[in-house]
C-alpha positions as a Markdown table, in Angstrom:
| # | Residue | x | y | z |
|---|---|---|---|---|
| 1 | Unk | 0.0 | 0.0 | 0.0 |
| 2 | Unk | 1.8 | 3.1 | -1.3 |
| 3 | Unk | 1.8 | 6.5 | 0.5 |
| 4 | Unk | 3.5 | 9.6 | -0.8 |
| 5 | Unk | 5.3 | 11.8 | 1.7 |
| 6 | Unk | 7.9 | 14.6 | 1.7 |
| 7 | Unk | 11.5 | 13.5 | 1.9 |
| 8 | Unk | 11.9 | 15.3 | 5.2 |
| 9 | Unk | 9.3 | 13.0 | 6.7 |
| 10 | Unk | 11.4 | 9.9 | 6.1 |
| 11 | Unk | 12.3 | 7.8 | 9.1 |
| 12 | Unk | 14.3 | 4.7 | 9.7 |
| 13 | Unk | 12.1 | 1.6 | 9.3 |
| 14 | Unk | 10.2 | 2.9 | 6.3 |
| 15 | Unk | 10.1 | 0.9 | 3.1 |
| 16 | Unk | 10.9 | 3.1 | 0.1 |
| 17 | Unk | 9.0 | 2.0 | -3.0 |
| 18 | Unk | 9.8 | 4.9 | -5.3 |
| 19 | Unk | 11.8 | 8.2 | -5.2 |
| 20 | Unk | 10.5 | 11.3 | -6.9 |
| 21 | Unk | 12.4 | 12.8 | -9.8 |
| 22 | Unk | 14.7 | 11.2 | -12.4 |
| 23 | Unk | 17.0 | 8.4 | -11.1 |
| 24 | Unk | 20.1 | 10.3 | -12.3 |
| 25 | Unk | 19.5 | 13.0 | -9.7 |
| 26 | Unk | 20.1 | 10.7 | -6.8 |
| 27 | Unk | 22.7 | 8.0 | -5.9 |
| 28 | Unk | 20.3 | 5.2 | -5.2 |
| 29 | Unk | 20.4 | 2.5 | -7.8 |
| 30 | Unk | 17.8 | 0.3 | -6.1 |
| 31 | Unk | 14.2 | 1.4 | -6.7 |
| 32 | Unk | 12.8 | -0.3 | -3.6 |
| 33 | Unk | 14.6 | -0.8 | -0.2 |
| 34 | Unk | 14.1 | -0.6 | 3.5 |
| 35 | Unk | 15.6 | 2.4 | 5.3 |
| 36 | Unk | 17.8 | 0.7 | 7.9 |
| 37 | Unk | 19.9 | 3.7 | 9.2 |
| 38 | Unk | 19.9 | 7.5 | 9.4 |
| 39 | Unk | 22.7 | 7.8 | 6.8 |
| 40 | Unk | 20.3 | 6.5 | 4.1 |
| 41 | Unk | 17.7 | 9.0 | 5.2 |
| 42 | Unk | 20.2 | 11.9 | 5.1 |
| 43 | Unk | 21.5 | 10.8 | 1.7 |
| 44 | Unk | 18.0 | 10.9 | 0.2 |
| 45 | Unk | 17.3 | 14.3 | 1.6 |
| 46 | Unk | 20.7 | 15.8 | 0.6 |
| 47 | Unk | 20.2 | 14.4 | -3.0 |
| 48 | Unk | 17.4 | 16.9 | -3.5 |
| 49 | Unk | 14.7 | 14.3 | -3.7 |
| 50 | Unk | 11.4 | 16.1 | -2.9 |
| 51 | Unk | 8.9 | 13.3 | -2.5 |
| 52 | Unk | 9.1 | 9.6 | -1.7 |
| 53 | Unk | 6.5 | 6.8 | -2.0 |
| 54 | Unk | 6.6 | 4.4 | 1.0 |
| 55 | Unk | 5.0 | 1.0 | 1.3 |
| 56 | Unk | 3.2 | 1.1 | 4.6 |
| 57 | Unk | 2.6 | -2.7 | 4.5 |
| 58 | Unk | 6.3 | -3.4 | 4.3 |
| 59 | Unk | 7.6 | -0.8 | 6.7 |
| 60 | Unk | 6.8 | 2.0 | 9.1 |
| 61 | Unk | 4.1 | 4.5 | 8.4 |
| 62 | Unk | 4.0 | 8.1 | 9.4 |
| 63 | Unk | 3.2 | 8.7 | 13.1 |
| 64 | Unk | -0.3 | 9.9 | 13.7 |
| 65 | Unk | 0.4 | 13.6 | 14.2 |
| 66 | Unk | 2.3 | 13.9 | 10.9 |
| 67 | Unk | -0.5 | 13.1 | 8.5 |
| 68 | Unk | -0.2 | 15.7 | 5.7 |
| 69 | Unk | 1.8 | 15.3 | 2.5 |
| 70 | Unk | 3.3 | 18.1 | 0.5 |
| 71 | Unk | 2.9 | 18.5 | -3.2 |
| 72 | Unk | 5.8 | 17.8 | -5.5 |
| 73 | Unk | 7.5 | 20.8 | -7.3 |
| 74 | Unk | 5.6 | 21.8 | -10.4 |
| 75 | Unk | 2.5 | 19.8 | -9.4 |
| 76 | Unk | -0.7 | 21.7 | -8.7 |
| 77 | Unk | -1.6 | 21.4 | -5.0 |
| 78 | Unk | -5.0 | 20.0 | -4.7 |
| 79 | Unk | -5.2 | 20.3 | -0.9 |
| 80 | Unk | -8.7 | 21.4 | 0.0 |
| 81 | Unk | -8.4 | 25.1 | 0.9 |
| 82 | Unk | -9.0 | 25.7 | 4.6 |
| 83 | Unk | -12.6 | 26.8 | 5.0 |
| 84 | Unk | -13.8 | 29.1 | 7.6 |
| 85 | Unk | -16.1 | 27.6 | 10.2 |
| 86 | Unk | -19.7 | 27.4 | 8.9 |
| 87 | Unk | -21.4 | 30.7 | 9.6 |
| 88 | Unk | -23.9 | 30.3 | 12.5 |
| 89 | Unk | -27.2 | 29.2 | 10.9 |
| 90 | Unk | -30.4 | 30.2 | 12.6 |
| 91 | Unk | -32.3 | 27.1 | 13.7 |
| 92 | Unk | -35.4 | 26.5 | 11.7 |
| 93 | Unk | -38.3 | 24.1 | 12.1 |
| 94 | Unk | -38.1 | 20.7 | 10.6 |
| 95 | Unk | -40.8 | 21.5 | 8.0 |
| 96 | Unk | -38.8 | 24.5 | 6.8 |
| 97 | Unk | -35.6 | 22.6 | 6.4 |
| 98 | Unk | -37.1 | 19.5 | 4.7 |
| 99 | Unk | -37.5 | 21.4 | 1.4 |
| 100 | Unk | -34.0 | 22.7 | 1.4 |
| 101 | Unk | -32.6 | 19.2 | 2.3 |
| 102 | Unk | -34.6 | 17.6 | -0.5 |
| 103 | Unk | -33.0 | 20.0 | -3.0 |
| 104 | Unk | -29.6 | 19.4 | -1.5 |
| 105 | Unk | -30.0 | 15.6 | -2.0 |
| 106 | Unk | -30.8 | 16.1 | -5.6 |
| 107 | Unk | -27.7 | 18.3 | -6.0 |
| 108 | Unk | -25.7 | 15.8 | -4.1 |
| 109 | Unk | -26.8 | 13.0 | -6.4 |
| 110 | Unk | -25.7 | 15.0 | -9.4 |
| 111 | Unk | -22.3 | 16.0 | -7.9 |
| 112 | Unk | -21.4 | 12.5 | -6.7 |
| 113 | Unk | -22.6 | 11.1 | -10.0 |
| 114 | Unk | -20.4 | 13.4 | -12.0 |
| 115 | Unk | -17.4 | 12.8 | -9.8 |
| 116 | Unk | -17.8 | 9.0 | -10.0 |
| 117 | Unk | -18.5 | 9.2 | -13.7 |
| 118 | Unk | -15.2 | 11.1 | -14.3 |
| 119 | Unk | -13.3 | 8.5 | -12.4 |
| 120 | Unk | -14.9 | 5.7 | -14.4 |
| 121 | Unk | -13.8 | 7.4 | -17.6 |
| 122 | Unk | -10.3 | 7.5 | -16.4 |
| 123 | Unk | -10.2 | 11.2 | -15.7 |
| 124 | Unk | -8.7 | 12.8 | -12.6 |
| 125 | Unk | -10.7 | 13.0 | -9.5 |
| 126 | Unk | -11.9 | 16.6 | -8.9 |
| 127 | Unk | -12.9 | 17.5 | -5.3 |
| 128 | Unk | -13.9 | 21.2 | -5.6 |
| 129 | Unk | -17.5 | 20.4 | -6.2 |
| 130 | Unk | -17.4 | 17.7 | -3.5 |
| 131 | Unk | -16.2 | 20.2 | -1.0 |
| 132 | Unk | -18.9 | 22.7 | -1.9 |
| 133 | Unk | -21.4 | 19.9 | -1.3 |
| 134 | Unk | -19.8 | 19.1 | 2.1 |
| 135 | Unk | -20.2 | 22.7 | 3.1 |
| 136 | Unk | -23.8 | 22.8 | 2.0 |
| 137 | Unk | -24.5 | 19.7 | 4.0 |
| 138 | Unk | -22.8 | 21.3 | 7.0 |
| 139 | Unk | -25.0 | 24.4 | 6.7 |
| 140 | Unk | -28.2 | 22.3 | 6.5 |
| 141 | Unk | -27.2 | 20.4 | 9.7 |
| 142 | Unk | -26.6 | 23.7 | 11.4 |
| 143 | Unk | -30.1 | 24.9 | 10.6 |
| 144 | Unk | -31.7 | 21.6 | 11.7 |
| 145 | Unk | -29.7 | 18.7 | 13.1 |
| 146 | Unk | -32.0 | 15.9 | 11.8 |
| 147 | Unk | -33.8 | 16.9 | 8.5 |
| 148 | Unk | -31.0 | 16.0 | 6.1 |
| 149 | Unk | -30.1 | 12.8 | 8.0 |
| 150 | Unk | -33.7 | 11.6 | 7.9 |
| 151 | Unk | -34.2 | 12.4 | 4.2 |
| 152 | Unk | -30.8 | 10.9 | 3.2 |
| 153 | Unk | -32.0 | 7.6 | 4.5 |
| 154 | Unk | -34.9 | 7.5 | 2.0 |
| 155 | Unk | -33.3 | 6.5 | -1.2 |
| 156 | Unk | -34.5 | 4.5 | -4.2 |
| 157 | Unk | -32.6 | 1.3 | -4.9 |
| 158 | Unk | -31.3 | 2.7 | -8.2 |
| 159 | Unk | -29.9 | 5.7 | -6.4 |
| 160 | Unk | -28.1 | 3.8 | -3.6 |
| 161 | Unk | -24.5 | 4.1 | -4.7 |
| 162 | Unk | -24.7 | 7.9 | -5.2 |
| 163 | Unk | -26.9 | 8.8 | -2.3 |
| 164 | Unk | -25.2 | 6.4 | 0.1 |
| 165 | Unk | -22.0 | 8.4 | -0.4 |
| 166 | Unk | -23.9 | 11.6 | 0.5 |
| 167 | Unk | -25.7 | 10.0 | 3.4 |
| 168 | Unk | -22.5 | 8.8 | 4.9 |
| 169 | Unk | -21.0 | 12.3 | 4.3 |
| 170 | Unk | -23.8 | 13.9 | 6.3 |
| 171 | Unk | -23.7 | 11.4 | 9.1 |
| 172 | Unk | -19.9 | 11.8 | 9.5 |
| 173 | Unk | -20.2 | 15.6 | 9.6 |
| 174 | Unk | -22.9 | 15.3 | 12.3 |
| 175 | Unk | -20.9 | 12.7 | 14.4 |
| 176 | Unk | -17.7 | 14.8 | 14.1 |
| 177 | Unk | -19.6 | 17.8 | 15.5 |
| 178 | Unk | -21.0 | 15.6 | 18.4 |
| 179 | Unk | -17.4 | 14.7 | 19.2 |
| 180 | Unk | -16.5 | 18.4 | 19.1 |
| 181 | Unk | -13.8 | 17.9 | 16.5 |
| 182 | Unk | -12.3 | 21.0 | 14.8 |
| 183 | Unk | -14.2 | 22.5 | 12.0 |
| 184 | Unk | -11.6 | 21.7 | 9.3 |
| 185 | Unk | -11.3 | 18.1 | 10.5 |
| 186 | Unk | -15.1 | 17.8 | 10.3 |
| 187 | Unk | -15.0 | 19.1 | 6.7 |
| 188 | Unk | -12.4 | 16.5 | 5.9 |
| 189 | Unk | -14.7 | 13.8 | 7.4 |
| 190 | Unk | -17.5 | 15.0 | 5.1 |
| 191 | Unk | -15.2 | 14.7 | 2.1 |
| 192 | Unk | -14.1 | 11.2 | 3.3 |
| 193 | Unk | -17.7 | 10.2 | 3.5 |
| 194 | Unk | -18.3 | 11.2 | -0.1 |
| 195 | Unk | -15.4 | 9.2 | -1.5 |
| 196 | Unk | -15.2 | 6.3 | 1.0 |
| 197 | Unk | -16.6 | 3.8 | -1.5 |
| 198 | Unk | -15.0 | 5.1 | -4.6 |
| 199 | Unk | -13.1 | 1.9 | -5.0 |
| 200 | Unk | -16.4 | 0.2 | -5.9 |
| 201 | Unk | -16.1 | 1.8 | -9.3 |
| 202 | Unk | -13.4 | -0.8 | -10.1 |
| 203 | Unk | -15.7 | -3.8 | -9.4 |
| 204 | Unk | -17.6 | -5.8 | -12.1 |
| 205 | Unk | -21.3 | -5.0 | -12.0 |
| 206 | Unk | -22.0 | -8.7 | -11.6 |
| 207 | Unk | -20.3 | -8.6 | -8.2 |
| 208 | Unk | -21.4 | -5.1 | -7.1 |
| 209 | Unk | -25.1 | -5.6 | -8.0 |
| 210 | Unk | -25.5 | -9.2 | -7.2 |
| 211 | Unk | -28.7 | -9.8 | -5.2 |
| 212 | Unk | -27.8 | -13.2 | -3.8 |
| 213 | Unk | -24.9 | -14.5 | -1.7 |
| 214 | Unk | -21.5 | -14.0 | -3.3 |
| 215 | Unk | -19.3 | -16.9 | -4.1 |
| 216 | Unk | -15.9 | -17.0 | -2.2 |
| 217 | Unk | -14.2 | -15.7 | -5.4 |
| 218 | Unk | -16.7 | -12.9 | -5.7 |
| 219 | Unk | -16.4 | -12.0 | -2.1 |
| 220 | Unk | -12.6 | -11.8 | -2.5 |
| 221 | Unk | -13.1 | -9.5 | -5.4 |
| 222 | Unk | -15.6 | -7.3 | -3.5 |
| 223 | Unk | -13.2 | -7.0 | -0.6 |
| 224 | Unk | -10.6 | -5.3 | -2.8 |
| 225 | Unk | -12.6 | -2.1 | -3.2 |
| 226 | Unk | -11.1 | -0.3 | -0.1 |
| 227 | Unk | -7.6 | -0.8 | -1.5 |
| 228 | Unk | -8.7 | 0.1 | -5.0 |
| 229 | Unk | -10.3 | 3.3 | -3.6 |
| 230 | Unk | -7.1 | 4.2 | -1.7 |
| 231 | Unk | -5.1 | 4.0 | -5.0 |
| 232 | Unk | -7.6 | 6.2 | -6.8 |
| 233 | Unk | -7.4 | 8.9 | -4.0 |
| 234 | Unk | -3.6 | 8.6 | -3.7 |
| 235 | Unk | -3.2 | 9.1 | -7.5 |
| 236 | Unk | -5.5 | 12.1 | -7.3 |
| 237 | Unk | -2.9 | 13.7 | -5.0 |
| 238 | Unk | -5.2 | 14.3 | -2.0 |
| 239 | Unk | -2.8 | 15.6 | 0.5 |
| 240 | Unk | -5.1 | 15.0 | 3.5 |
| 241 | Unk | -4.8 | 11.7 | 5.2 |
| 242 | Unk | -8.4 | 11.5 | 6.4 |
| 243 | Unk | -10.1 | 10.6 | 3.1 |
| 244 | Unk | -7.3 | 8.1 | 2.4 |
| 245 | Unk | -7.5 | 6.6 | 5.8 |
| 246 | Unk | -11.3 | 6.3 | 5.8 |
| 247 | Unk | -11.4 | 4.8 | 2.3 |
| 248 | Unk | -9.1 | 2.0 | 3.1 |
| 249 | Unk | -10.2 | 1.2 | 6.6 |
| 250 | Unk | -14.0 | 1.8 | 6.8 |
| 251 | Unk | -14.6 | -2.0 | 6.7 |
| 252 | Unk | -12.2 | -2.8 | 9.5 |
| 253 | Unk | -13.8 | -3.8 | 12.8 |
| 254 | Unk | -12.5 | -3.3 | 16.4 |
| 255 | Unk | -12.2 | -7.0 | 17.0 |
| 256 | Unk | -10.0 | -7.6 | 14.0 |
| 257 | Unk | -12.7 | -9.3 | 11.9 |
| 258 | Unk | -12.9 | -6.6 | 9.2 |
| 259 | Unk | -11.0 | -6.2 | 6.0 |
| 260 | Unk | -8.7 | -5.6 | 4.1 |
| 261 | Unk | -6.1 | -5.9 | 6.8 |
| 262 | Unk | -7.9 | -7.3 | 9.9 |
| 263 | Unk | -6.8 | -4.4 | 12.1 |
| 264 | Unk | -8.0 | -4.2 | 15.7 |
| 265 | Unk | -9.3 | -1.2 | 17.6 |
| 266 | Unk | -6.0 | 0.3 | 18.8 |
| 267 | Unk | -4.7 | 0.3 | 15.2 |
| 268 | Unk | -7.7 | 2.2 | 13.8 |
| 269 | Unk | -8.0 | 6.0 | 13.7 |
| 270 | Unk | -11.0 | 7.8 | 15.2 |
| 271 | Unk | -12.0 | 8.8 | 11.6 |
| 272 | Unk | -12.1 | 5.1 | 10.4 |
| 273 | Unk | -14.2 | 4.2 | 13.5 |
| 274 | Unk | -16.6 | 7.0 | 12.7 |
| 275 | Unk | -16.8 | 5.8 | 9.1 |
| 276 | Unk | -17.4 | 2.2 | 10.0 |
| 277 | Unk | -20.5 | 3.1 | 12.0 |
| 278 | Unk | -21.9 | 5.6 | 9.6 |
| 279 | Unk | -21.4 | 3.3 | 6.6 |
| 280 | Unk | -23.0 | 0.3 | 8.4 |
| 281 | Unk | -26.0 | 2.3 | 9.6 |
| 282 | Unk | -26.8 | 3.8 | 6.2 |
| 283 | Unk | -26.3 | 0.4 | 4.5 |
| 284 | Unk | -28.6 | -1.3 | 6.9 |
| 285 | Unk | -31.4 | 1.3 | 6.6 |
| 286 | Unk | -31.2 | 1.5 | 2.8 |
| 287 | Unk | -32.7 | -0.7 | 0.0 |
| 288 | Unk | -29.9 | -2.1 | -2.0 |
| 289 | Unk | -29.1 | -5.3 | -4.0 |
| 290 | Unk | -29.6 | -8.3 | -1.8 |
| 291 | Unk | -31.0 | -6.3 | 1.2 |
| 292 | Unk | -34.4 | -4.9 | 2.2 |
| 293 | Unk | -34.1 | -1.8 | 4.2 |
| 294 | Unk | -34.4 | -2.0 | 8.0 |
| 295 | Unk | -36.1 | 0.5 | 10.2 |
| 296 | Unk | -33.7 | 3.0 | 11.9 |
| 297 | Unk | -34.5 | 1.5 | 15.3 |
| 298 | Unk | -33.8 | -2.1 | 14.2 |
| 299 | Unk | -30.4 | -1.0 | 12.8 |
| 300 | Unk | -29.6 | 0.8 | 16.0 |
| 301 | Unk | -30.5 | -2.3 | 18.0 |
| 302 | Unk | -28.4 | -4.5 | 15.8 |
| 303 | Unk | -25.4 | -2.2 | 16.1 |
| 304 | Unk | -25.7 | -1.7 | 19.8 |
| 305 | Unk | -25.2 | -5.3 | 20.6 |
| 306 | Unk | -22.1 | -5.3 | 18.5 |
| 307 | Unk | -20.3 | -2.5 | 20.3 |
| 308 | Unk | -16.8 | -3.5 | 21.4 |
| 309 | Unk | -16.8 | -6.4 | 18.9 |
| 310 | Unk | -17.5 | -4.6 | 15.6 |
| 311 | Unk | -17.9 | -1.0 | 16.6 |
| 312 | Unk | -16.0 | 1.4 | 18.9 |
| 313 | Unk | -18.0 | 2.1 | 22.1 |
| 314 | Unk | -17.1 | 5.8 | 22.4 |
| 315 | Unk | -17.9 | 6.5 | 18.8 |
| 316 | Unk | -21.2 | 4.6 | 18.9 |
| 317 | Unk | -22.3 | 6.6 | 21.9 |
| 318 | Unk | -21.6 | 9.8 | 19.9 |
| 319 | Unk | -23.5 | 8.3 | 17.0 |
| 320 | Unk | -26.5 | 7.4 | 19.2 |
| 321 | Unk | -26.6 | 11.0 | 20.5 |
| 322 | Unk | -26.4 | 12.3 | 17.0 |
| 323 | Unk | -29.3 | 10.2 | 15.4 |
| 324 | Unk | -31.1 | 9.2 | 18.6 |
| 325 | Unk | -31.8 | 5.8 | 20.1 |
| 326 | Unk | -35.0 | 6.0 | 18.1 |
| 327 | Unk | -34.0 | 8.1 | 15.0 |
| 328 | Unk | -36.4 | 10.6 | 13.4 |
| 329 | Unk | -39.0 | 8.7 | 11.5 |
| 330 | Unk | -38.9 | 5.6 | 13.6 |
| 331 | Unk | -42.4 | 4.0 | 14.1 |
| 332 | Unk | -43.0 | 2.9 | 17.7 |
| 333 | Unk | -45.8 | 0.9 | 19.2 |
| 334 | Unk | -47.0 | 2.5 | 22.5 |
| 335 | Unk | -48.5 | 0.9 | 25.5 |
| 336 | Unk | -51.9 | 2.2 | 24.4 |
| 337 | Unk | -51.6 | 0.0 | 21.3 |
| 338 | Unk | -51.2 | 3.0 | 19.1 |
| 339 | Unk | -48.5 | 3.5 | 16.5 |
| 340 | Unk | -46.5 | 6.7 | 16.7 |
| 341 | Unk | -43.7 | 8.2 | 14.6 |
| 342 | Unk | -40.7 | 9.9 | 16.2 |
| 343 | Unk | -40.7 | 13.5 | 15.3 |
| 344 | Unk | -38.1 | 15.0 | 17.7 |
| 345 | Unk | -35.4 | 13.9 | 20.1 |
| 346 | Unk | -35.1 | 14.6 | 23.8 |
| 347 | Unk | -31.4 | 14.9 | 24.4 |
| 348 | Unk | -31.8 | 14.6 | 28.1 |
| 349 | Unk | -33.8 | 11.4 | 27.8 |
| 350 | Unk | -33.1 | 9.7 | 24.4 |
| 351 | Unk | -35.4 | 6.7 | 25.3 |
| 352 | Unk | -38.4 | 9.1 | 25.6 |
| 353 | Unk | -38.6 | 11.1 | 22.4 |
| 354 | Unk | -41.3 | 13.3 | 21.2 |
| 355 | Unk | -43.7 | 11.3 | 19.0 |
| 356 | Unk | -46.9 | 11.7 | 17.0 |
| 357 | Unk | -49.5 | 8.9 | 17.4 |
| 358 | Unk | -51.4 | 8.3 | 14.2 |
| 359 | Unk | -52.8 | 4.7 | 14.1 |
| 360 | Unk | -54.8 | 2.4 | 16.4 |
| 361 | Unk | -53.6 | -1.2 | 16.2 |
| 362 | Unk | -56.7 | -2.6 | 18.1 |
| 363 | Unk | -59.1 | -0.7 | 15.8 |
| 364 | Unk | -57.0 | -1.3 | 12.6 |
| 365 | Unk | -57.4 | 2.3 | 11.4 |
| 366 | Unk | -55.9 | 5.7 | 11.4 |
| 367 | Unk | -56.8 | 8.0 | 14.3 |
| 368 | Unk | -56.5 | 11.7 | 14.8 |
| 369 | Unk | -52.8 | 12.6 | 15.2 |
| 370 | Unk | -51.7 | 13.4 | 18.7 |
| 371 | Unk | -48.3 | 14.9 | 19.7 |
| 372 | Unk | -46.9 | 13.2 | 22.8 |
| 373 | Unk | -43.7 | 14.0 | 24.7 |
| 374 | Unk | -42.9 | 10.7 | 26.3 |
| 375 | Unk | -41.0 | 12.4 | 29.1 |
| 376 | Unk | -44.3 | 13.8 | 30.4 |
| 377 | Unk | -46.7 | 11.0 | 29.6 |
| 378 | Unk | -47.8 | 7.6 | 31.0 |
| 379 | Unk | -47.2 | 6.2 | 27.5 |
| 380 | Unk | -44.2 | 3.9 | 27.1 |
| 381 | Unk | -42.5 | 2.3 | 24.1 |
| 382 | Unk | -43.4 | -1.4 | 23.7 |
| 383 | Unk | -41.7 | -2.1 | 20.4 |
| 384 | Unk | -40.6 | -0.6 | 17.1 |
| 385 | Unk | -42.5 | -1.3 | 13.9 |
| 386 | Unk | -42.0 | -1.4 | 10.2 |
| 387 | Unk | -44.2 | 1.4 | 8.7 |
| 388 | Unk | -44.7 | -0.5 | 5.4 |
| 389 | Unk | -46.3 | -3.4 | 7.2 |
| 390 | Unk | -49.1 | -1.0 | 8.3 |
| 391 | Unk | -49.6 | 0.5 | 4.9 |
| 392 | Unk | -47.5 | 3.6 | 5.3 |
| 393 | Unk | -44.5 | 4.7 | 3.3 |
| 394 | Unk | -41.6 | 6.6 | 4.9 |
| 395 | Unk | -42.4 | 9.6 | 2.7 |
| 396 | Unk | -46.0 | 9.7 | 4.0 |
| 397 | Unk | -44.8 | 9.6 | 7.6 |
| 398 | Unk | -42.1 | 12.3 | 6.9 |
| 399 | Unk | -44.8 | 14.7 | 5.6 |
| 400 | Unk | -46.9 | 13.9 | 8.6 |
| 401 | Unk | -44.4 | 14.4 | 11.3 |
| 402 | Unk | -42.6 | 17.4 | 9.6 |
| 403 | Unk | -45.9 | 19.2 | 9.7 |
| 404 | Unk | -46.3 | 18.5 | 13.4 |
| 405 | Unk | -42.8 | 18.5 | 14.7 |
């Protein structure tokens, strides 16, 4: 796995896979070798070599604080320009933000589609439009913390690949804020979410879109997409480590059962742990080849019992605070045998959200809607339900609770 760094970042123990510049400019006749002493490091640096490709699977990687690469001379620097923190956005009601979020999703589908299409055609990856999309998502989440997240979950099967990227982007921005990460780091997380699955562009459609179980050979092919994505991003000269790190490690799991390298919790960055949870949640709650979408609450329940085995505990707690134990749009059965949809979170008591009752199970019919704050009610949650089984679409419920939230 190659990583480009500045020559002054070289350290003993790194495996040099390639040196920048013509070979005649430096005294090393071998193209690949392990740096075994400081003299070798000084020789490379004094020879005027500006950049070096190291193989992080055969030798030492950069230590965590030193994550940024520098552009080679004569090469345009595509480092995302530092962005000012998002301007404070006035909070707006859910109903007011839903329309903006819907337009943003359509824009996101177009931007991600164009970006992925260019890569498919062999053109260079352009991130300027992607960063504008990240900033727009950030502003939407500032105006209302749940509208975009709820809408991004509702995607047609045919739109999955494009809108999954945008949904993970929005989730990672939101979780980064919950963890109080610096604004520029949160922006990089958003970009990482957009490109985390870009390696899937290299997969045969027969493998990517297969509805049934994959054969062992197909699964092996599928599991190459994180490494393929890393190569695409590295060749695009993204000088931030976060998108690269997230792309190659978002399928790793804290107990070492992930791929491609089987890393354990202590070997994974915070960013990779955030991506693993956001990617899994959106995948579980989306209709895609071979999978019928789960309700948000079912996905949260599934993930909660896998904390400390598949998912990092600290990050999952932050994720739960971000989307809620019962995320917006979850259908709950109440003690009164009514169905109610979650329309607002109670941060102080996440198990008792604000809900809107709309259906009587015992009478098998719709009933006049009633807003209920479960913190101040004798009603309790008995179970979560699948809206479709009761004849309601997610879009119908969204229109209903947005108007009453």
